[in-house]
PDB file of N, CA, C and O in Angstrom:
ATOM      1  N   MET A   1     312.604  59.373 242.330  1.00  0.00           N
ATOM      2  CA  MET A   1     313.729  59.115 241.455  1.00  0.00           C
ATOM      3  C   MET A   1     314.407  57.827 241.897  1.00  0.00           C
ATOM      4  O   MET A   1     314.633  57.612 243.088  1.00  0.00           O
ATOM      5  N   SER A   2     314.723  56.991 240.956  1.00  0.00           N
ATOM      6  CA  SER A   2     315.406  55.739 241.238  1.00  0.00           C
ATOM      7  C   SER A   2     316.830  56.027 241.688  1.00  0.00           C
ATOM      8  O   SER A   2     317.419  57.037 241.302  1.00  0.00           O
ATOM      9  N   ASP A   3     317.379  55.134 242.504  1.00  0.00           N
ATOM     10  CA  ASP A   3     318.768  55.337 242.904  1.00  0.00           C
ATOM     11  C   ASP A   3     319.730  54.578 241.991  1.00  0.00           C
ATOM     12  O   ASP A   3     320.926  54.497 242.270  1.00  0.00           O
ATOM     13  N   ALA A   4     319.204  54.023 240.902  1.00  0.00           N
ATOM     14  CA  ALA A   4     320.069  53.414 239.897  1.00  0.00           C
ATOM     15  C   ALA A   4     320.904  54.508 239.242  1.00  0.00           C
ATOM     16  O   ALA A   4     320.521  55.678 239.248  1.00  0.00           O
ATOM     17  N   GLY A   5     322.038  54.124 238.682  1.00  0.00           N
ATOM     18  CA  GLY A   5     322.910  55.113 238.057  1.00  0.00           C
ATOM     19  C   GLY A   5     322.240  55.834 236.909  1.00  0.00           C
ATOM     20  O   GLY A   5     321.366  55.293 236.230  1.00  0.00           O
ATOM     21  N   PHE A   6     322.666  57.062 236.707  1.00  0.00           N
ATOM     22  CA  PHE A   6     322.150  57.829 235.577  1.00  0.00           C
ATOM     23  C   PHE A   6     322.698  57.250 234.279  1.00  0.00           C
ATOM     24  O   PHE A   6     323.800  56.703 234.252  1.00  0.00           O
ATOM     25  N   LYS A   7     321.934  57.371 233.219  1.00  0.00           N
ATOM     26  CA  LYS A   7     322.317  56.852 231.909  1.00  0.00           C
ATOM     27  C   LYS A   7     322.592  58.011 230.950  1.00  0.00           C
ATOM     28  O   LYS A   7     322.214  59.156 231.197  1.00  0.00           O
ATOM     29  N   ILE A   8     323.261  57.672 229.854  1.00  0.00           N
ATOM     30  CA  ILE A   8     323.578  58.652 228.812  1.00  0.00           C
ATOM     31  C   ILE A   8     323.020  58.124 227.502  1.00  0.00           C
ATOM     32  O   ILE A   8     323.175  56.947 227.174  1.00  0.00           O
ATOM     33  N   TRP A   9     322.371  59.005 226.760  1.00  0.00           N
ATOM     34  CA  TRP A   9     321.728  58.653 225.496  1.00  0.00           C
ATOM     35  C   TRP A   9     322.321  59.492 224.377  1.00  0.00           C
ATOM     36  O   TRP A   9     322.630  60.667 224.575  1.00  0.00           O
ATOM     37  N   GLN A  10     322.481  58.889 223.195  1.00  0.00           N
ATOM     38  CA  GLN A  10     323.099  59.594 222.076  1.00  0.00           C
ATOM     39  C   GLN A  10     322.212  59.529 220.841  1.00  0.00           C
ATOM     40  O   GLN A  10     321.654  58.482 220.510  1.00  0.00           O
ATOM     41  N   CYS A  11     322.093  60.674 220.164  1.00  0.00           N
ATOM     42  CA  CYS A  11     321.351  60.754 218.912  1.00  0.00           C
ATOM     43  C   CYS A  11     322.081  59.947 217.847  1.00  0.00           C
ATOM     44  O   CYS A  11     323.281  60.126 217.640  1.00  0.00           O
ATOM     45  N   ARG A  12     321.361  59.063 217.174  1.00  0.00           N
ATOM     46  CA  ARG A  12     321.958  58.248 216.113  1.00  0.00           C
ATOM     47  C   ARG A  12     322.345  59.079 214.903  1.00  0.00           C
ATOM     48  O   ARG A  12     323.246  58.704 214.152  1.00  0.00           O
ATOM     49  N   THR A  13     321.674  60.198 214.711  1.00  0.00           N
ATOM     50  CA  THR A  13     321.902  61.007 213.511  1.00  0.00           C
ATOM     51  C   THR A  13     323.104  61.936 213.641  1.00  0.00           C
ATOM     52  O   THR A  13     323.979  61.948 212.775  1.00  0.00           O
ATOM     53  N   CYS A  14     323.148  62.720 214.731  1.00  0.00           N
ATOM     54  CA  CYS A  14     324.193  63.747 214.826  1.00  0.00           C
ATOM     55  C   CYS A  14     325.170  63.548 215.975  1.00  0.00           C
ATOM     56  O   CYS A  14     326.191  64.232 216.044  1.00  0.00           O
ATOM     57  N   GLY A  15     324.866  62.614 216.881  1.00  0.00           N
ATOM     58  CA  GLY A  15     325.776  62.349 217.990  1.00  0.00           C
ATOM     59  C   GLY A  15     325.549  63.191 219.233  1.00  0.00           C
ATOM     60  O   GLY A  15     326.309  63.079 220.195  1.00  0.00           O
ATOM     61  N   TRP A  16     324.502  64.047 219.236  1.00  0.00           N
ATOM     62  CA  TRP A  16     324.211  64.864 220.420  1.00  0.00           C
ATOM     63  C   TRP A  16     323.978  63.941 221.616  1.00  0.00           C
ATOM     64  O   TRP A  16     323.352  62.889 221.485  1.00  0.00           O
ATOM     65  N   ILE A  17     324.482  64.340 222.774  1.00  0.00           N
ATOM     66  CA  ILE A  17     324.414  63.522 223.988  1.00  0.00           C
ATOM     67  C   ILE A  17     323.381  64.083 224.959  1.00  0.00           C
ATOM     68  O   ILE A  17     323.343  65.287 225.213  1.00  0.00           O
ATOM     69  N   TYR A  18     322.537  63.190 225.503  1.00  0.00           N
ATOM     70  CA  TYR A  18     321.652  63.541 226.620  1.00  0.00           C
ATOM     71  C   TYR A  18     322.121  62.755 227.834  1.00  0.00           C
ATOM     72  O   TYR A  18     322.098  61.525 227.836  1.00  0.00           O
ATOM     73  N   ASP A  19     322.544  63.467 228.857  1.00  0.00           N
ATOM     74  CA  ASP A  19     323.010  62.882 230.110  1.00  0.00           C
ATOM     75  C   ASP A  19     321.903  63.099 231.142  1.00  0.00           C
ATOM     76  O   ASP A  19     321.565  64.237 231.464  1.00  0.00           O
ATOM     77  N   GLU A  20     321.340  62.001 231.658  1.00  0.00           N
ATOM     78  CA  GLU A  20     320.242  62.126 232.622  1.00  0.00           C
ATOM     79  C   GLU A  20     320.638  62.965 233.836  1.00  0.00           C
ATOM     80  O   GLU A  20     319.831  63.748 234.337  1.00  0.00           O
ATOM     81  N   GLU A  21     321.855  62.808 234.305  1.00  0.00           N
ATOM     82  CA  GLU A  21     322.290  63.541 235.486  1.00  0.00           C
ATOM     83  C   GLU A  21     322.313  65.044 235.237  1.00  0.00           C
ATOM     84  O   GLU A  21     321.893  65.822 236.094  1.00  0.00           O
ATOM     85  N   ALA A  22     322.798  65.456 234.074  1.00  0.00           N
ATOM     86  CA  ALA A  22     322.897  66.877 233.743  1.00  0.00           C
ATOM     87  C   ALA A  22     321.590  67.447 233.220  1.00  0.00           C
ATOM     88  O   ALA A  22     321.335  68.645 233.350  1.00  0.00           O
ATOM     89  N   GLY A  23     320.748  66.582 232.620  1.00  0.00           N
ATOM     90  CA  GLY A  23     319.533  67.064 231.986  1.00  0.00           C
ATOM     91  C   GLY A  23     319.877  67.909 230.764  1.00  0.00           C
ATOM     92  O   GLY A  23     320.998  67.860 230.258  1.00  0.00           O
ATOM     93  N   ALA A  24     318.919  68.668 230.308  1.00  0.00           N
ATOM     94  CA  ALA A  24     319.114  69.602 229.196  1.00  0.00           C
ATOM     95  C   ALA A  24     318.261  70.830 229.500  1.00  0.00           C
ATOM     96  O   ALA A  24     317.217  71.040 228.884  1.00  0.00           O
ATOM     97  N   PRO A  25     318.719  71.644 230.464  1.00  0.00           N
ATOM     98  CA  PRO A  25     317.895  72.785 230.906  1.00  0.00           C
ATOM     99  C   PRO A  25     317.439  73.694 229.773  1.00  0.00           C
ATOM    100  O   PRO A  25     316.331  74.230 229.821  1.00  0.00           O
ATOM    101  N   ASP A  26     318.275  73.875 228.755  1.00  0.00           N
ATOM    102  CA  ASP A  26     317.881  74.724 227.626  1.00  0.00           C
ATOM    103  C   ASP A  26     316.730  74.120 226.834  1.00  0.00           C
ATOM    104  O   ASP A  26     316.052  74.814 226.076  1.00  0.00           O
ATOM    105  N   GLU A  27     316.516  72.820 227.016  1.00  0.00           N
ATOM    106  CA  GLU A  27     315.430  72.115 226.324  1.00  0.00           C
ATOM    107  C   GLU A  27     314.254  71.829 227.264  1.00  0.00           C
ATOM    108  O   GLU A  27     313.321  71.115 226.895  1.00  0.00           O
ATOM    109  N   GLY A  28     314.301  72.377 228.459  1.00  0.00           N
ATOM    110  CA  GLY A  28     313.212  72.190 229.421  1.00  0.00           C
ATOM    111  C   GLY A  28     313.305  70.892 230.203  1.00  0.00           C
ATOM    112  O   GLY A  28     312.323  70.461 230.807  1.00  0.00           O
ATOM    113  N   LEU A  29     314.494  70.253 230.200  1.00  0.00           N
ATOM    114  CA  LEU A  29     314.680  68.997 230.924  1.00  0.00           C
ATOM    115  C   LEU A  29     315.622  69.247 232.100  1.00  0.00           C
ATOM    116  O   LEU A  29     316.825  69.435 231.917  1.00  0.00           O
ATOM    117  N   ALA A  30     315.063  69.247 233.300  1.00  0.00           N
ATOM    118  CA  ALA A  30     315.833  69.549 234.507  1.00  0.00           C
ATOM    119  C   ALA A  30     316.894  68.487 234.763  1.00  0.00           C
ATOM    120  O   ALA A  30     316.723  67.333 234.368  1.00  0.00           O
ATOM    121  N   PRO A  31     317.993  68.866 235.424  1.00  0.00           N
ATOM    122  CA  PRO A  31     318.973  67.857 235.819  1.00  0.00           C
ATOM    123  C   PRO A  31     318.288  66.729 236.596  1.00  0.00           C
ATOM    124  O   PRO A  31     317.414  66.973 237.428  1.00  0.00           O
ATOM    125  N   GLY A  32     318.700  65.499 236.310  1.00  0.00           N
ATOM    126  CA  GLY A  32     318.102  64.342 236.963  1.00  0.00           C
ATOM    127  C   GLY A  32     316.902  63.771 236.232  1.00  0.00           C
ATOM    128  O   GLY A  32     316.334  62.775 236.680  1.00  0.00           O
ATOM    129  N   THR A  33     316.495  64.375 235.109  1.00  0.00           N
ATOM    130  CA  THR A  33     315.354  63.863 234.346  1.00  0.00           C
ATOM    131  C   THR A  33     315.745  62.568 233.651  1.00  0.00           C
ATOM    132  O   THR A  33     316.630  62.550 232.795  1.00  0.00           O
ATOM    133  N   ARG A  34     315.072  61.482 234.032  1.00  0.00           N
ATOM    134  CA  ARG A  34     315.328  60.170 233.438  1.00  0.00           C
ATOM    135  C   ARG A  34     314.806  60.147 232.005  1.00  0.00           C
ATOM    136  O   ARG A  34     313.846  60.841 231.671  1.00  0.00           O
ATOM    137  N   TRP A  35     315.449  59.340 231.165  1.00  0.00           N
ATOM    138  CA  TRP A  35     315.059  59.217 229.760  1.00  0.00           C
ATOM    139  C   TRP A  35     313.592  58.816 229.650  1.00  0.00           C
ATOM    140  O   TRP A  35     312.879  59.309 228.776  1.00  0.00           O
ATOM    141  N   ALA A  36     313.143  57.936 230.518  1.00  0.00           N
ATOM    142  CA  ALA A  36     311.746  57.487 230.494  1.00  0.00           C
ATOM    143  C   ALA A  36     310.779  58.647 230.746  1.00  0.00           C
ATOM    144  O   ALA A  36     309.615  58.584 230.349  1.00  0.00           O
ATOM    145  N   ASP A  37     311.261  59.704 231.407  1.00  0.00           N
ATOM    146  CA  ASP A  37     310.412  60.853 231.722  1.00  0.00           C
ATOM    147  C   ASP A  37     310.491  61.963 230.687  1.00  0.00           C
ATOM    148  O   ASP A  37     309.771  62.957 230.780  1.00  0.00           O
ATOM    149  N   VAL A  38     311.374  61.795 229.691  1.00  0.00           N
ATOM    150  CA  VAL A  38     311.448  62.758 228.587  1.00  0.00           C
ATOM    151  C   VAL A  38     310.214  62.520 227.712  1.00  0.00           C
ATOM    152  O   VAL A  38     309.935  61.369 227.377  1.00  0.00           O
ATOM    153  N   PRO A  39     309.470  63.553 227.331  1.00  0.00           N
ATOM    154  CA  PRO A  39     308.251  63.356 226.537  1.00  0.00           C
ATOM    155  C   PRO A  39     308.514  62.576 225.241  1.00  0.00           C
ATOM    156  O   PRO A  39     309.554  62.750 224.607  1.00  0.00           O
ATOM    157  N   ALA A  40     307.574  61.727 224.859  1.00  0.00           N
ATOM    158  CA  ALA A  40     307.717  60.884 223.662  1.00  0.00           C
ATOM    159  C   ALA A  40     307.869  61.707 222.388  1.00  0.00           C
ATOM    160  O   ALA A  40     308.472  61.247 221.419  1.00  0.00           O
ATOM    161  N   ASP A  41     307.320  62.932 222.384  1.00  0.00           N
ATOM    162  CA  ASP A  41     307.400  63.755 221.169  1.00  0.00           C
ATOM    163  C   ASP A  41     308.630  64.672 221.166  1.00  0.00           C
ATOM    164  O   ASP A  41     308.778  65.508 220.274  1.00  0.00           O
ATOM    165  N   TRP A  42     309.502  64.517 222.156  1.00  0.00           N
ATOM    166  CA  TRP A  42     310.726  65.308 222.226  1.00  0.00           C
ATOM    167  C   TRP A  42     311.645  64.907 221.080  1.00  0.00           C
ATOM    168  O   TRP A  42     311.641  63.751 220.656  1.00  0.00           O
ATOM    169  N   ALA A  43     312.432  65.852 220.578  1.00  0.00           N
ATOM    170  CA  ALA A  43     313.362  65.570 219.482  1.00  0.00           C
ATOM    171  C   ALA A  43     314.716  66.209 219.779  1.00  0.00           C
ATOM    172  O   ALA A  43     314.814  67.145 220.572  1.00  0.00           O
ATOM    173  N   CYS A  44     315.736  65.697 219.144  1.00  0.00           N
ATOM    174  CA  CYS A  44     317.094  66.214 219.294  1.00  0.00           C
ATOM    175  C   CYS A  44     317.115  67.709 218.999  1.00  0.00           C
ATOM    176  O   CYS A  44     316.597  68.146 217.971  1.00  0.00           O
ATOM    177  N   PRO A  45     317.712  68.502 219.900  1.00  0.00           N
ATOM    178  CA  PRO A  45     317.735  69.946 219.680  1.00  0.00           C
ATOM    179  C   PRO A  45     318.649  70.379 218.535  1.00  0.00           C
ATOM    180  O   PRO A  45     318.521  71.497 218.035  1.00  0.00           O
ATOM    181  N   LEU A  46     319.562  69.515 218.116  1.00  0.00           N
ATOM    182  CA  LEU A  46     320.459  69.889 217.026  1.00  0.00           C
ATOM    183  C   LEU A  46     319.919  69.525 215.653  1.00  0.00           C
ATOM    184  O   LEU A  46     320.035  70.306 214.709  1.00  0.00           O
ATOM    185  N   CYS A  47     319.321  68.320 215.537  1.00  0.00           N
ATOM    186  CA  CYS A  47     318.945  67.866 214.197  1.00  0.00           C
ATOM    187  C   CYS A  47     317.486  67.455 214.054  1.00  0.00           C
ATOM    188  O   CYS A  47     317.034  67.168 212.946  1.00  0.00           O
ATOM    189  N   GLY A  48     316.731  67.420 215.172  1.00  0.00           N
ATOM    190  CA  GLY A  48     315.313  67.086 215.085  1.00  0.00           C
ATOM    191  C   GLY A  48     314.998  65.601 215.050  1.00  0.00           C
ATOM    192  O   GLY A  48     313.848  65.219 214.834  1.00  0.00           O
ATOM    193  N   THR A  49     316.003  64.758 215.260  1.00  0.00           N
ATOM    194  CA  THR A  49     315.769  63.310 215.291  1.00  0.00           C
ATOM    195  C   THR A  49     314.866  62.977 216.472  1.00  0.00           C
ATOM    196  O   THR A  49     315.076  63.501 217.565  1.00  0.00           O
ATOM    197  N   PRO A  50     313.859  62.114 216.278  1.00  0.00           N
ATOM    198  CA  PRO A  50     312.945  61.788 217.380  1.00  0.00           C
ATOM    199  C   PRO A  50     313.624  61.007 218.505  1.00  0.00           C
ATOM    200  O   PRO A  50     314.639  60.341 218.300  1.00  0.00           O
ATOM    201  N   LYS A  51     313.042  61.108 219.687  1.00  0.00           N
ATOM    202  CA  LYS A  51     313.543  60.411 220.877  1.00  0.00           C
ATOM    203  C   LYS A  51     313.745  58.922 220.608  1.00  0.00           C
ATOM    204  O   LYS A  51     314.683  58.324 221.136  1.00  0.00           O
ATOM    205  N   SER A  52     312.888  58.322 219.802  1.00  0.00           N
ATOM    206  CA  SER A  52     312.969  56.882 219.537  1.00  0.00           C
ATOM    207  C   SER A  52     314.251  56.486 218.798  1.00  0.00           C
ATOM    208  O   SER A  52     314.603  55.307 218.757  1.00  0.00           O
ATOM    209  N   ASP A  53     314.948  57.467 218.214  1.00  0.00           N
ATOM    210  CA  ASP A  53     316.178  57.170 217.479  1.00  0.00           C
ATOM    211  C   ASP A  53     317.432  57.553 218.265  1.00  0.00           C
ATOM    212  O   ASP A  53     318.455  57.909 217.679  1.00  0.00           O
ATOM    213  N   PHE A  54     317.347  57.478 219.588  1.00  0.00           N
ATOM    214  CA  PHE A  54     318.497  57.656 220.459  1.00  0.00           C
ATOM    215  C   PHE A  54     318.862  56.295 221.021  1.00  0.00           C
ATOM    216  O   PHE A  54     317.996  55.442 221.212  1.00  0.00           O
ATOM    217  N   ASP A  55     320.149  56.092 221.285  1.00  0.00           N
ATOM    218  CA  ASP A  55     320.632  54.849 221.874  1.00  0.00           C
ATOM    219  C   ASP A  55     321.316  55.142 223.199  1.00  0.00           C
ATOM    220  O   ASP A  55     321.989  56.161 223.355  1.00  0.00           O
ATOM    221  N   MET A  56     321.131  54.225 224.161  1.00  0.00           N
ATOM    222  CA  MET A  56     321.860  54.348 225.417  1.00  0.00           C
ATOM    223  C   MET A  56     323.311  53.971 225.156  1.00  0.00           C
ATOM    224  O   MET A  56     323.587  52.977 224.484  1.00  0.00           O
ATOM    225  N   ILE A  57     324.237  54.763 225.686  1.00  0.00           N
ATOM    226  CA  ILE A  57     325.655  54.493 225.472  1.00  0.00           C
ATOM    227  C   ILE A  57     326.388  54.451 226.802  1.00  0.00           C
ATOM    228  O   ILE A  57     325.885  54.940 227.813  1.00  0.00           O
ATOM    229  N   GLU A  58     327.559  53.873 226.796  1.00  0.00           N
ATOM    230  CA  GLU A  58     328.424  53.851 227.966  1.00  0.00           C
ATOM    231  C   GLU A  58     329.628  54.708 227.650  1.00  0.00           C
ATOM    232  O   GLU A  58     330.282  54.508 226.626  1.00  0.00           O
ATOM    233  N   LEU A  59     329.929  55.658 228.515  1.00  0.00           N
ATOM    234  CA  LEU A  59     331.107  56.494 228.319  1.00  0.00           C
ATOM    235  C   LEU A  59     332.178  56.113 229.321  1.00  0.00           C
ATOM    236  O   LEU A  59     333.258  56.702 229.324  1.00  0.00           O
TER     237      LEU A  59
END
């Protein structure tokens, strides 16, 4: 795991947030899972938007 800061990604369609530090355990993504390690065919759990339609955001 890189020691660079964790990033936060947001679904362009519904606004659902993926925080690398927290992961998404209910979606099979352990805490600390980097966005690059999320499977390419993964989709937003709320609206089904593909991973490619998420943007990195700063909170």
